[in-house]
C-alpha positions in Angstrom: -22.1 89.2 32.7 -18.3 88.7 33.2 -19.0 86.5 36.2 -21.2 84.2 34.1 -18.6 84.0 31.3 -15.9 83.0 33.9 -18.1 80.4 35.4 -18.9 79.0 32.0 -15.2 78.8 31.1 -14.5 77.1 34.4 -17.2 74.5 33.8 -15.8 73.8 30.4 -12.3 73.3 31.6 -13.5 71.1 34.5 -15.4 68.9 32.0 -12.3 68.5 29.8 -10.2 67.6 32.9 -12.8 65.1 34.2 -13.1 63.4 30.8 -9.4 63.1 30.5 -9.2 61.4 33.9 -11.9 59.0 32.9 -10.2 58.2 29.6 -6.9 57.7 31.3 -8.5 55.4 33.9 -10.3 53.5 31.1 -7.0 53.2 29.2 -5.2 51.9 32.2 -7.9 49.3 32.8 -8.4 48.3 29.2 -4.9 48.7 28.0 -5.0 47.4 24.4 -7.7 45.6 22.5 -5.4 44.6 19.6 -2.8 42.9 21.7 0.0 45.1 20.3 0.4 47.4 23.3 1.7 45.6 26.4 1.2 48.4 28.9 1.1 52.2 29.2 3.7 54.3 31.0 1.7 55.4 34.1 4.5 57.8 35.2 4.1 60.0 32.0 2.7 63.4 32.8 3.5 65.5 29.8 1.4 67.1 27.1 -0.3 64.7 24.6 -1.6 61.2 24.7 -0.1 58.7 27.2 3.1 57.1 26.1 3.0 53.3 25.9 5.7 50.7 25.7 6.0 48.9 22.3 6.6 45.1 22.2 10.3 44.1 22.2 11.9 43.6 18.8 11.6 40.0 17.6 14.4 37.7 18.5 16.5 35.8 15.9 14.5 32.7 16.9 11.2 34.4 16.3 12.3 35.7 12.9 13.4 32.2 12.0 9.9 30.9 13.1 8.4 33.5 10.7 10.7 32.3 7.8 9.7 28.7 8.3 6.0 29.7 8.4 6.5 31.5 5.0 8.3 28.5 3.6 5.1 26.5 3.8 3.7 28.7 1.0 6.1 27.3 -1.6 6.5 23.8 -0.1 3.9 22.3 -2.4 5.7 23.5 -5.5 9.0 22.2 -4.2 7.6 18.9 -3.1 6.0 18.4 -6.6 9.3 19.2 -8.3 11.3 16.8 -6.1 8.7 14.0 -6.7 8.8 14.6 -10.5 12.6 14.4 -10.6 12.4 11.0 -8.9 10.5 9.8 -11.9 12.8 11.6 -14.3 15.8 9.7 -12.9 14.1 6.5 -13.8 14.0 7.3 -17.5 16.6 5.9 -20.0 18.0 7.2 -23.2 18.3 5.2 -26.5 20.9 5.5 -29.3 24.6 5.3 -29.6 25.6 8.4 -27.6 25.0 11.0 -30.3 22.0 12.3 -28.4 22.7 14.9 -25.7 23.7 13.5 -22.3 20.9 13.0 -19.9 22.6 14.9 -17.0 24.0 18.2 -18.0 26.0 20.5 -15.7 23.7 23.2 -14.4 26.0 26.0 -15.8 25.6 24.6 -19.3 21.9 24.2 -18.9 21.7 27.9 -18.0 23.5 29.0 -21.1 21.3 27.3 -23.5 18.1 25.3 -23.6 18.4 21.5 -23.8 15.0 21.5 -25.4 16.2 24.0 -28.0 19.2 21.9 -28.9 17.1 18.8 -29.3 14.6 20.6 -31.6 17.5 21.4 -33.9 18.2 17.7 -34.3 14.7 16.9 -35.4 13.5 16.9 -39.0 16.5 15.1 -40.4 14.7 11.9 -41.3 15.2 9.9 -44.5 17.5 6.8 -44.2 16.8 4.2 -41.6 19.8 5.5 -39.6 18.4 9.0 -39.7 15.0 7.8 -38.7 16.5 5.9 -35.8 18.5 8.9 -34.7 15.4 11.1 -34.9 13.5 8.6 -32.7 16.4 8.8 -30.2 16.1 12.6 -30.1 12.3 12.4 -29.7 12.8 10.1 -26.8 15.3 12.4 -25.2 13.0 15.4 -25.9 10.2 13.6 -24.2 12.4 13.1 -21.2 13.1 16.8 -21.1 9.4 17.5 -21.1 8.9 15.2 -18.1 11.6 17.2 -16.3 9.7 20.4 -17.1 6.3 18.9 -16.1 4.9 19.1 -19.6 3.8 15.5 -19.7 1.3 15.8 -22.5 4.2 16.6 -24.8 6.3 13.9 -23.2 3.6 11.2 -24.0 3.3 12.5 -27.6 7.1 12.3 -28.3 7.5 8.9 -26.5 4.7 7.5 -28.7 6.4 8.9 -31.9 9.7 7.4 -30.9 8.1 4.0 -30.1 6.4 4.0 -33.5 9.6 4.7 -35.3 11.5 2.0 -33.4 8.8 -0.5 -34.0 8.9 0.3 -37.8 12.7 -0.2 -37.8 12.3 -3.5 -35.9 14.5 -2.3 -33.0 12.9 -4.2 -30.1 15.4 -3.2 -27.5 15.0 0.5 -28.0 11.2 0.1 -28.3 11.2 -1.6 -24.8 13.3 1.2 -23.4 11.0 3.9 -24.7 7.9 1.9 -23.6 9.5 1.8 -20.1 9.8 5.6 -20.2 6.2 6.0 -21.2 5.1 3.7 -18.4 7.1 5.7 -15.9 5.3 8.9 -17.2 1.9 7.3 -16.9 2.8 6.2 -13.4 3.8 9.8 -12.5 0.5 11.1 -14.0 -1.4 8.6 -11.9 -2.7 6.8 -15.0 -2.0 3.5 -13.5 -4.2 1.4 -15.8 -2.1 2.5 -18.8 1.1 2.0 -16.9 0.0 -1.5 -15.8 -0.9 -2.4 -19.4 2.6 -1.4 -20.7 4.4 -3.1 -17.9 2.5 -6.3 -18.5 3.3 -6.2 -22.2 7.0 -5.7 -21.4 7.0 -8.6 -18.9 5.4 -10.9 -21.5 8.1 -10.0 -24.0 10.8 -10.7 -21.4 9.3 -14.1 -20.6 9.3 -15.0 -24.3 13.0 -13.9 -24.6 13.9 -16.0 -21.6 16.3 -13.5 -20.0 16.2 -13.9 -16.2 17.4 -10.3 -15.6 14.9 -8.8 -18.0 12.1 -10.8 -16.5 13.1 -9.7 -13.0 13.3 -6.0 -14.0 10.0 -5.9 -15.8 8.2 -7.9 -13.0 9.7 -5.6 -10.4 8.4 -2.5 -12.2 5.0 -4.2 -12.6 4.9 -5.0 -8.9 5.4 -1.3 -8.0 2.5 -0.3 -10.2 0.3 -3.1 -8.6 1.1 -1.7 -5.2 0.1 1.8 -6.2 -3.1 0.4 -7.6 -3.8 -1.1 -4.1 -2.6 -4.7 -4.6 0.3 -4.5 -2.2 0.2 -8.1 -0.9 0.4 -9.4 -4.5 3.2 -7.0 -5.3 5.2 -8.1 -2.2 4.8 -11.8 -3.2 5.9 -11.1 -6.7 9.2 -9.5 -5.6 10.0 -12.0 -2.8 9.0 -15.2 -4.6 9.9 -14.3 -8.2 12.0 -11.2 -8.7 14.7 -11.9 -6.1 15.1 -15.5 -7.1 15.4 -14.4 -10.8 18.1 -11.9 -10.0 19.9 -14.6 -7.9 19.7 -17.0 -10.8 21.2 -14.4 -13.1 23.9 -13.5 -10.4 22.8 -9.9 -10.7 23.5 -8.3 -7.3 22.7 -4.8 -8.5 19.3 -6.1 -9.5 18.8 -7.8 -6.2 19.6 -4.5 -4.4 17.0 -2.8 -6.6 14.4 -5.4 -5.8 14.9 -4.8 -2.0 14.7 -1.0 -2.6 11.4 -1.5 -4.6 10.1 -3.7 -1.8 10.9 -1.0 0.7 9.0 1.5 -1.5 6.0 -0.8 -1.4 6.1 -1.0 2.4 6.6 2.8 2.6 3.4 3.3 0.6 1.6 1.4 3.3 3.4 3.4 6.1 5.1 0.1 7.3 8.4 1.8 8.1 10.1 -1.0 10.1 9.8 -3.4 7.2 10.9 -0.7 4.8 14.0 0.0 6.9 14.9 -3.7 7.0 14.9 -4.1 3.3 16.8 -0.8 2.7 19.5 -2.2 5.1 19.6 -5.4 3.0 20.0 -3.3 -0.1 22.8 -1.2 1.5 24.6 -4.3 2.6 24.7 -5.5 -1.1 25.8 -2.2 -2.6 28.5 -1.8 0.0 29.8 -5.3 -0.6 29.7 -5.0 -4.4 30.7 -1.4 -4.7 27.5 -0.3 -6.5 27.8 3.4 -5.8 25.0 4.6 -8.0 22.3 3.2 -5.7 23.7 4.4 -2.5 22.4 8.0 -2.4 18.8 6.9 -2.8 19.2 4.1 -0.2 20.6 6.4 2.4 18.0 9.1 1.7 15.1 6.6 1.9 16.6 5.3 5.2 16.6 8.8 6.6 13.0 9.3 5.4 11.8 6.1 7.1 13.6 7.1 10.3 12.0 10.5 10.3 8.5 9.1 9.7 9.0 6.4 12.4 9.9 9.0 15.1 13.6 8.7 15.2 14.8 12.2 14.3 18.3 12.1 15.6 19.3 9.1 13.5 17.4 10.6 10.6 19.5 13.8 10.8 22.7 11.9 10.7 21.6 9.8 7.6 20.3 12.9 5.9 23.8 14.4 6.3 25.4 11.3 4.6 22.8 11.4 1.9 23.5 15.1 1.3 27.2 14.5 0.7 26.4 11.7 -1.7 23.8 13.8 -3.6 26.2 16.7 -3.9 28.9 14.3 -5.3 26.4 12.9 -7.9 24.8 16.3 -8.6 21.3 15.1 -7.7 19.8 18.5 -7.2 16.2 17.4 -6.4 17.5 15.1 -3.6 19.7 17.9 -2.2 16.7 20.2 -2.0 14.5 17.5 -0.3 17.3 16.8 2.2 17.7 20.5 3.3 13.9 20.8 3.5 13.8 17.8 5.9 16.9 18.8 7.9 15.5 22.3 8.4 12.2 21.0 9.7 13.9 18.5 12.1 16.3 21.1 13.5 13.5 23.6 13.9 11.3 21.1 15.7 14.1 20.2 18.0 14.8 23.9 18.8 18.2 23.8 17.1 17.9 27.3 15.6 21.5 27.4 14.3 21.1 24.2 12.4 17.6 25.2 11.2 18.9 28.6 9.9 21.8 26.9 8.0 19.5 24.3 6.4 17.0 27.0 5.5 19.7 29.1 3.8 20.9 26.1 1.8 17.3 25.3 0.9 16.8 28.8 -0.4 20.0 28.7 -2.4 19.1 25.4 -4.1 15.5 26.6 -4.7 16.8 29.7 -6.4 19.3 27.7 -8.6 16.5 25.3 -9.7 13.6 27.7 -10.1 15.3 31.1 -10.9 18.3 29.9 -12.7 20.8 31.5 -10.3 24.4 30.5 -10.7 25.4 27.8 -8.1 27.9 28.7 -5.5 30.6 26.4 -4.2 29.9 25.4 -0.6 
């Protein structure tokens, strides 16, 4: 009886040993199905499961790759904001300076709402002067709604302000607000409405006989035509009509704007060499005439066209110049777009130091704009 029990225990131990050998052999041949374990330590002979080697910790470059992959998640939100601010910067105020300034320091904007201040100004109508002031505030409030992306409210207040200015017979302010409404329709993609307003503004300019006003309204009309798919007609309008009108008026700033708009039309068609050529012509004019307010957008657009046409090194240098100009003029949306583009170019080129610096600046700007964090001097 004791002999049988001993044999039974021996058989059981042998089976456990044999199974362990098979499992170990299987583990050595089929190391890791998940891809996490690179190899087992074949020299380990202790108690317990076999010890395996974990993958090496991620390098700084691999961690940066992960951060850039994560950045793609919020890229759509940032891109939409940057695009919206381009339209916002095309809007104009009316009035005699009593309305809040268009561009407020970020620190002030954090302390109190621009929208709230403007609401306090409303509801003071009565005399024509007060009605006119209220319309100025409504126009400014509509601009604020464009900046916030609340374009339904923007359209409503632009229309109220236009009605008041028309009632007062203030044609100049009416045209300014109509321009703002057309920009808003253009941003919303309601190009038929934008086209109708632009055509109305152009007809008024022709009746008034001002070369500059005709050129400005026709230039804006041409951009809408291009977005509607009529690029050849838009190009002809600017080359054969807009530029000669600005020349006749001796308006060099207008001529530079015409070349910039023509570059935008070529960019819409992905015709980057033509876009670059006209941006260079615009830069030549603004450099000669000292028209500093157009320079940031010209340099930024040059960098964009160089990037899209496969010339990243030149694009990086021009983005750097545009960054300095955008900081000087406090153009936050452009600064964010520049750091986004720089980071991608550095990352693609394997310049991880440059990519990390651009990404940190990008995150800082994003937090200022979207989370209201206090800006830091850099």
